[in-house]
N, C-alpha and C positions, 0 to 999 in steps of 0.2 A: 144149535142154530132147528127150528124144522123146517122140515121140507116136504113140498110137494110133488110127485112125479107129474109130467105132462098126462099121463092117463089118466091120472086123479081129476087132473084138473079140467079137462075131458067131460067126464064124470060129472065134476060138478053142474057144467055150463050143461049139460044136456038135462039135470035135473034141475035146472031153474036154483041152486044154491042159494043162500044170501050169504054173498063175500063182496071182496072189492078185489079188483083186477089193476095190475100198478104198473105200471112200462116206464123203467127208469133209464131209457136207453132214450140217444138224443134225435131230434127229429128229423133229420137228414136218412135216422135209420130206420125209423116208423115209414118215411118215405117209400123202402125197398120190400120191409115186410111185416107183417105185424097178424098182433092175432086179438085185439081189444083193449079195454082195458084207461084205463084215466093215464095220461101223460105228466110225471112228475118228474124231470131230469134227475139222474143222478144228483148234480152237481147246487139242485135246490132244493132235494127231499128235504130235510133237514129244518131251512125257515119255510116250506109251506107242511111242517107235521100235523098241523093243524087238521090238514084236510084228510089227515084218516083217523079210521074209525078204528076208537079202543073197544069198542062192544060189538062189532065180526070179525070175521077173518078177514087179511089181508095177504094178499099172494103178493109180491113181489118179482118184476121179473124183467131180465136184459135178455142179450143175444145167447149167452154160455150160463149164465147165473153168476159167473163172479160177482160181477157191477150191482146185481138183485143182495145179494149174499155180503158184500159190504153195507148196503142200507140196510139190511134186517140187522146187522150185526151192532152197527152205531144207532139206530134207533131204542133198539132192545136197551142196549149199556148204557147210552146216558138219556135216555126219553123213558123209561118203563115198559116200555109197548109188551105186550106178552101174547098177542095174538097175531105176528109176524112169520110166513112163511117165504122162503124163498122156492120160486120153482126151480128145479133141479134139471140144467142143461140150459133152460132158455127155449128163446125160438129155436137152438138149432137141434134141440130135441122135438120140440113141437114137430118142425119141418121134416126129419128124420124117422118119427113114431107115427105121429097125429095126421098132418095135412101137408103130404107133399108137393100141395100148388104155393103154399108160403115159403119165400126163394131163404134157402140157407146162405146167407151174403157171406 
């Protein structure tokens, strides 16, 4: 599975690179802490896979990287995506390494 660190994601954001950020957490989690992106809960990601681009990088994140990793593996294994990246450490890493104003819940 391909991964992106929070430092790499921050650099992509700062450089206005063309990618899609997907948040697979539940709504109540986003209300506590968020770093942007399109909200597609993990339980809906397979059915909503048509919303994901196959033409540009798609970075998927969650709280710690576990659920987003599961999403990447399911989409790659079952639907042939080859442009997906898991955000290593998720929101917890973002809070610890990039922006401590984002709560680590």
